[in-house]
N, C-alpha and C positions, 0 to 999 in steps of 0.2 A: 413155920415165917420166915417170908423172906422186908429186909427193909431196902428202901430205897435215900442213897445217899444225898447230904443238900451240895453238891458235885453234878449229882448227875440230873436231880431239880434242874440247874444254877444253864447247863449245856440246856436239857429239853426247852429251856425259857428265853436257849437268846438263841438256839432252834429259827424260831415261832416267830422271836423278836426276824429275827434276819429276813425268815418266808416269807410273813408282808411284805417286810417295807422291797425285800423284790420283786412281791406280782405290781405291788403300787407302781415302782421303778419301769414295767413292763403298762401297767395303765396308760401312766403319762406316759411314752412312749406313745403309744399307741394315737392317746387324746392327741400329740403333741401333730405328729402325722395328722389326726382330723381336720388340725386346724390347717396347717400348711396349704393341707388340699384346697380348705374355705378360702385361703386366699392366691392357692395358684385361678380357682373359678372368678372368682373375683377383676381378677386382674383376664381373663381375658373375658371377661365380661368391660372389660376397657376403664377401671376405678383405679386407684394409683395408690398400690398395696403399701407406700412407706406415708401418705400421706391417713390408711384407715388404722397402719399400727397405731400415728400416735394420737387419736380416735380412743382406740381404746385404752392408751394404758391412762389417757385425761378421760374418763368417762371411770376411770376406778378413784379417781381422785369428789375431796369433797366440794363443793364451793369456795368452799375460805381457802384452801390450801391452794386447790387454780387461777382463784384473782391473785393470791401475793402472787404469783406463777409471773402469770398473763402480764402480773402494773414490774414488776422484775427485770422481766424480758421486756418489755417496754421500754426500763432505762435504761439495761446495759443500751440496748437499740440507738437508740437518741443519743447519748454519751459514741460511741462510735462515728457515726454521722447516717446512722442505715433510715432514720425516720427524720419524716418527716413533719416538720414542727408547724400546725400552721401559723399565721400569722395574725397580732394577736388585732383587731376593732375594734 
């Protein structure tokens, strides 16, 4: 009759977790390379990759968060004299 020690089970679980994480890290690295290639392709077609990255970031936000951020940006830029305030009619 063989018995499995709790240490052995914990080691097996730990090894399984580490191996899963390592596989996910490899997949993440491959996806990051694919994304990099897409940006390079877009750049080769004349698109500004900084703007593309900004759009991707903006699209991740919900509408309320995006509107709040845009309002703050406008407020800060106005305070720094970076935005022309239209004259009141």
